[in-house]
Biopython code that builds the backbone (N, CA, C, O; Angstrom):
import numpy as np
from Bio.PDB.StructureBuilder import StructureBuilder

atoms = [
    (1, "MET", "N", (12.513, -12.955, 22.044)),
    (1, "MET", "CA", (13.005, -13.067, 20.693)),
    (1, "MET", "C", (12.879, -11.731, 19.982)),
    (1, "MET", "O", (11.908, -10.998, 20.167)),
    (2, "ARG", "N", (13.875, -11.431, 19.172)),
    (2, "ARG", "CA", (13.838, -10.208, 18.374)),
    (2, "ARG", "C", (13.079, -10.470, 17.082)),
    (2, "ARG", "O", (13.240, -11.518, 16.457)),
    (3, "PRO", "N", (12.249, -9.506, 16.686)),
    (3, "PRO", "CA", (11.567, -9.689, 15.396)),
    (3, "PRO", "C", (12.578, -9.612, 14.253)),
    (3, "PRO", "O", (13.563, -8.878, 14.319)),
    (4, "HIS", "N", (12.312, -10.374, 13.228)),
    (4, "HIS", "CA", (13.202, -10.365, 12.068)),
    (4, "HIS", "C", (13.011, -9.073, 11.287)),
    (4, "HIS", "O", (11.888, -8.716, 10.932)),
    (5, "THR", "N", (14.084, -8.390, 11.027)),
    (5, "THR", "CA", (14.011, -7.195, 10.208)),
    (5, "THR", "C", (14.754, -7.460, 8.912)),
    (5, "THR", "O", (15.912, -7.876, 8.912)),
    (6, "HIS", "N", (14.088, -7.219, 7.847)),
    (6, "HIS", "CA", (14.684, -7.434, 6.535)),
    (6, "HIS", "C", (14.971, -6.071, 5.921)),
    (6, "HIS", "O", (14.058, -5.276, 5.701)),
    (7, "LYS", "N", (16.211, -5.814, 5.653)),
    (7, "LYS", "CA", (16.596, -4.531, 5.103)),
    (7, "LYS", "C", (16.517, -4.496, 3.581)),
    (7, "LYS", "O", (16.522, -3.416, 2.990)),
    (8, "ALA", "N", (16.446, -5.644, 2.949)),
    (8, "ALA", "CA", (16.448, -5.697, 1.483)),
    (8, "ALA", "C", (15.276, -4.932, 0.869)),
    (8, "ALA", "O", (15.503, -4.168, -0.069)),
    (9, "PRO", "N", (14.024, -5.091, 1.347)),
    (9, "PRO", "CA", (12.930, -4.322, 0.737)),
    (9, "PRO", "C", (13.120, -2.812, 0.865)),
    (9, "PRO", "O", (12.810, -2.064, -0.063)),
    (10, "LEU", "N", (13.622, -2.369, 1.999)),
    (10, "LEU", "CA", (13.861, -0.939, 2.185)),
    (10, "LEU", "C", (14.967, -0.440, 1.261)),
    (10, "LEU", "O", (14.854, 0.640, 0.681)),
    (11, "ILE", "N", (16.020, -1.213, 1.125)),
    (11, "ILE", "CA", (17.113, -0.844, 0.226)),
    (11, "ILE", "C", (16.615, -0.782, -1.212)),
    (11, "ILE", "O", (16.958, 0.145, -1.946)),
    (12, "LEU", "N", (15.815, -1.754, -1.619)),
    (12, "LEU", "CA", (15.267, -1.753, -2.972)),
    (12, "LEU", "C", (14.324, -0.575, -3.210)),
    (12, "LEU", "O", (14.326, 0.009, -4.294)),
    (13, "LEU", "N", (13.519, -0.222, -2.207)),
    (13, "LEU", "CA", (12.611, 0.917, -2.335)),
    (13, "LEU", "C", (13.384, 2.219, -2.469)),
    (13, "LEU", "O", (13.054, 3.051, -3.315)),
    (14, "VAL", "N", (14.399, 2.404, -1.654)),
    (14, "VAL", "CA", (15.217, 3.617, -1.741)),
    (14, "VAL", "C", (15.939, 3.681, -3.083)),
    (14, "VAL", "O", (16.037, 4.751, -3.684)),
    (15, "THR", "N", (16.439, 2.556, -3.552)),
    (15, "THR", "CA", (17.103, 2.512, -4.861)),
    (15, "THR", "C", (16.115, 2.865, -5.967)),
    (15, "THR", "O", (16.450, 3.624, -6.876)),
    (16, "TYR", "N", (14.907, 2.324, -5.898)),
    (16, "TYR", "CA", (13.888, 2.611, -6.902)),
    (16, "TYR", "C", (13.514, 4.096, -6.893)),
    (16, "TYR", "O", (13.432, 4.719, -7.952)),
    (17, "ILE", "N", (13.291, 4.657, -5.725)),
    (17, "ILE", "CA", (12.918, 6.075, -5.627)),
    (17, "ILE", "C", (14.034, 6.955, -6.175)),
    (17, "ILE", "O", (13.769, 7.927, -6.881)),
    (18, "THR", "N", (15.279, 6.620, -5.853)),
    (18, "THR", "CA", (16.416, 7.394, -6.360)),
    (18, "THR", "C", (16.492, 7.319, -7.879)),
    (18, "THR", "O", (16.644, 8.342, -8.547)),
    (19, "LEU", "N", (16.388, 6.124, -8.420)),
    (19, "LEU", "CA", (16.455, 5.950, -9.867)),
    (19, "LEU", "C", (15.275, 6.631, -10.557)),
    (19, "LEU", "O", (15.450, 7.276, -11.591)),
    (20, "PHE", "N", (14.088, 6.494, -9.997)),
    (20, "PHE", "CA", (12.902, 7.130, -10.552)),
    (20, "PHE", "C", (13.078, 8.647, -10.590)),
    (20, "PHE", "O", (12.740, 9.286, -11.586)),
    (21, "THR", "N", (13.598, 9.216, -9.523)),
    (21, "THR", "CA", (13.798, 10.662, -9.448)),
    (21, "THR", "C", (14.826, 11.136, -10.461)),
    (21, "THR", "O", (14.610, 12.140, -11.140)),
    (22, "VAL", "N", (15.927, 10.435, -10.568)),
    (22, "VAL", "CA", (16.981, 10.826, -11.519)),
    (22, "VAL", "C", (16.460, 10.749, -12.954)),
    (22, "VAL", "O", (16.710, 11.652, -13.751)),
    (23, "LEU", "N", (15.751, 9.692, -13.281)),
    (23, "LEU", "CA", (15.255, 9.531, -14.643)),
    (23, "LEU", "C", (14.075, 10.450, -14.960)),
    (23, "LEU", "O", (13.757, 10.655, -16.131)),
    (24, "ALA", "N", (13.429, 10.999, -13.949)),
    (24, "ALA", "CA", (12.299, 11.902, -14.169)),
    (24, "ALA", "C", (12.734, 13.339, -14.430)),
    (24, "ALA", "O", (11.900, 14.179, -14.768)),
    (25, "ILE", "N", (13.994, 13.633, -14.283)),
    (25, "ILE", "CA", (14.456, 15.011, -14.399)),
    (25, "ILE", "C", (14.209, 15.578, -15.792)),
    (25, "ILE", "O", (13.634, 16.659, -15.921)),
    (26, "SER", "N", (14.624, 14.883, -16.813)),
    (26, "SER", "CA", (14.453, 15.427, -18.159)),
    (26, "SER", "C", (14.278, 14.303, -19.178)),
    (26, "SER", "O", (15.185, 14.030, -19.964)),
    (27, "PRO", "N", (13.112, 13.651, -19.164)),
    (27, "PRO", "CA", (12.909, 12.581, -20.148)),
    (27, "PRO", "C", (12.725, 13.165, -21.546)),
    (27, "PRO", "O", (12.345, 14.325, -21.702)),
    (28, "TYR", "N", (12.995, 12.361, -22.541)),
    (28, "TYR", "CA", (12.863, 12.792, -23.935)),
    (28, "TYR", "C", (11.417, 13.178, -24.244)),
    (28, "TYR", "O", (11.163, 14.217, -24.853)),
    (29, "ASP", "N", (10.484, 12.345, -23.826)),
    (29, "ASP", "CA", (9.062, 12.622, -24.030)),
    (29, "ASP", "C", (8.330, 12.322, -22.725)),
    (29, "ASP", "O", (8.222, 11.165, -22.317)),
    (30, "ARG", "N", (7.833, 13.359, -22.081)),
    (30, "ARG", "CA", (7.223, 13.225, -20.757)),
    (30, "ARG", "C", (6.002, 12.296, -20.783)),
    (30, "ARG", "O", (5.833, 11.487, -19.871)),
    (31, "ALA", "N", (5.159, 12.396, -21.799)),
    (31, "ALA", "CA", (3.955, 11.561, -21.863)),
    (31, "ALA", "C", (4.317, 10.080, -21.975)),
    (31, "ALA", "O", (3.712, 9.241, -21.308)),
    (32, "THR", "N", (5.285, 9.764, -22.801)),
    (32, "THR", "CA", (5.727, 8.373, -22.944)),
    (32, "THR", "C", (6.356, 7.880, -21.652)),
    (32, "THR", "O", (6.140, 6.736, -21.253)),
    (33, "TRP", "N", (7.121, 8.721, -21.006)),
    (33, "TRP", "CA", (7.752, 8.356, -19.740)),
    (33, "TRP", "C", (6.701, 8.016, -18.694)),
    (33, "TRP", "O", (6.838, 7.026, -17.976)),
    (34, "TRP", "N", (5.649, 8.832, -18.601)),
    (34, "TRP", "CA", (4.570, 8.546, -17.655)),
    (34, "TRP", "C", (3.849, 7.256, -18.019)),
    (34, "TRP", "O", (3.521, 6.457, -17.142)),
    (35, "ALA", "N", (3.602, 7.050, -19.310)),
    (35, "ALA", "CA", (2.907, 5.833, -19.746)),
    (35, "ALA", "C", (3.707, 4.586, -19.382)),
    (35, "ALA", "O", (3.130, 3.550, -19.051)),
    (36, "GLU", "N", (5.022, 4.684, -19.442)),
    (36, "GLU", "CA", (5.858, 3.529, -19.118)),
    (36, "GLU", "C", (5.985, 3.309, -17.607)),
    (36, "GLU", "O", (6.264, 2.192, -17.171)),
    (37, "ASN", "N", (5.787, 4.340, -16.817)),
    (37, "ASN", "CA", (6.058, 4.242, -15.383)),
    (37, "ASN", "C", (4.833, 4.230, -14.483)),
    (37, "ASN", "O", (4.959, 3.911, -13.300)),
    (38, "ILE", "N", (3.661, 4.564, -14.991)),
    (38, "ILE", "CA", (2.494, 4.668, -14.119)),
    (38, "ILE", "C", (2.110, 3.315, -13.504)),
    (38, "ILE", "O", (1.748, 3.250, -12.329)),
    (39, "LEU", "N", (2.187, 2.251, -14.284)),
    (39, "LEU", "CA", (1.849, 0.931, -13.744)),
    (39, "LEU", "C", (2.840, 0.513, -12.655)),
    (39, "LEU", "O", (2.448, -0.062, -11.640)),
    (40, "VAL", "N", (4.107, 0.801, -12.869)),
    (40, "VAL", "CA", (5.130, 0.470, -11.872)),
    (40, "VAL", "C", (4.884, 1.264, -10.588)),
    (40, "VAL", "O", (5.024, 0.723, -9.491)),
    (41, "LEU", "N", (4.522, 2.530, -10.716)),
    (41, "LEU", "CA", (4.215, 3.345, -9.532)),
    (41, "LEU", "C", (3.032, 2.772, -8.757)),
    (41, "LEU", "O", (3.046, 2.752, -7.527)),
    (42, "ILE", "N", (2.028, 2.314, -9.458)),
    (42, "ILE", "CA", (0.858, 1.732, -8.796)),
    (42, "ILE", "C", (1.243, 0.461, -8.050)),
    (42, "ILE", "O", (0.842, 0.269, -6.901)),
    (43, "VAL", "N", (2.010, -0.399, -8.688)),
    (43, "VAL", "CA", (2.427, -1.662, -8.061)),
    (43, "VAL", "C", (3.309, -1.388, -6.839)),
    (43, "VAL", "O", (3.125, -2.007, -5.791)),
    (44, "VAL", "N", (4.259, -0.471, -6.971)),
    (44, "VAL", "CA", (5.128, -0.142, -5.847)),
    (44, "VAL", "C", (4.310, 0.452, -4.703)),
    (44, "VAL", "O", (4.553, 0.130, -3.540)),
    (45, "GLY", "N", (3.358, 1.300, -5.014)),
    (45, "GLY", "CA", (2.491, 1.873, -3.987)),
    (45, "GLY", "C", (1.678, 0.814, -3.248)),
    (45, "GLY", "O", (1.538, 0.865, -2.026)),
    (46, "ILE", "N", (1.149, -0.132, -3.995)),
    (46, "ILE", "CA", (0.384, -1.231, -3.362)),
    (46, "ILE", "C", (1.292, -2.068, -2.471)),
    (46, "ILE", "O", (0.910, -2.436, -1.360)),
    (47, "LEU", "N", (2.498, -2.370, -2.957)),
    (47, "LEU", "CA", (3.431, -3.151, -2.145)),
    (47, "LEU", "C", (3.811, -2.423, -0.862)),
    (47, "LEU", "O", (3.873, -3.030, 0.207)),
    (48, "VAL", "N", (4.060, -1.141, -0.968)),
    (48, "VAL", "CA", (4.433, -0.360, 0.226)),
    (48, "VAL", "C", (3.274, -0.352, 1.218)),
    (48, "VAL", "O", (3.489, -0.507, 2.420)),
    (49, "LEU", "N", (2.049, -0.171, 0.728)),
    (49, "LEU", "CA", (0.905, -0.141, 1.635)),
    (49, "LEU", "C", (0.615, -1.486, 2.284)),
    (49, "LEU", "O", (0.189, -1.537, 3.438)),
    (50, "THR", "N", (0.841, -2.571, 1.560)),
    (50, "THR", "CA", (0.519, -3.887, 2.119)),
    (50, "THR", "C", (1.631, -4.466, 2.979)),
    (50, "THR", "O", (1.369, -5.299, 3.847)),
    (51, "LEU", "N", (2.868, -4.039, 2.753)),
    (51, "LEU", "CA", (3.975, -4.603, 3.510)),
    (51, "LEU", "C", (4.353, -3.798, 4.752)),
    (51, "LEU", "O", (5.167, -4.248, 5.559)),
    (52, "CYS", "N", (3.771, -2.618, 4.907)),
    (52, "CYS", "CA", (4.097, -1.796, 6.089)),
    (52, "CYS", "C", (3.289, -2.189, 7.278)),
    (52, "CYS", "O", (3.438, -1.601, 8.348)),
]
sb = StructureBuilder()
sb.init_structure("model")
sb.init_model(0)
sb.init_chain("A")
sb.init_seg("    ")
for serial, (resi, resn, name, xyz) in enumerate(atoms, 1):
    if name == "N":
        sb.init_residue(resn, " ", resi, " ")
    sb.init_atom(name, np.array(xyz, "f"), 0.0, 1.0, " ", f" {name:<3s}", serial, name[0])
structure = sb.get_structure()
């Protein structure tokens, strides 16, 4: 039997990284941008570490 491979999490991760990078280029206020995104970065990091 072939193991099930789900491409959706990888597609979502690549989409998130792309969007995060584009929006990080020149935010209006860098400190506010970090405050809004640090929790999301932590959650995404935990998900990547636990699902790999």
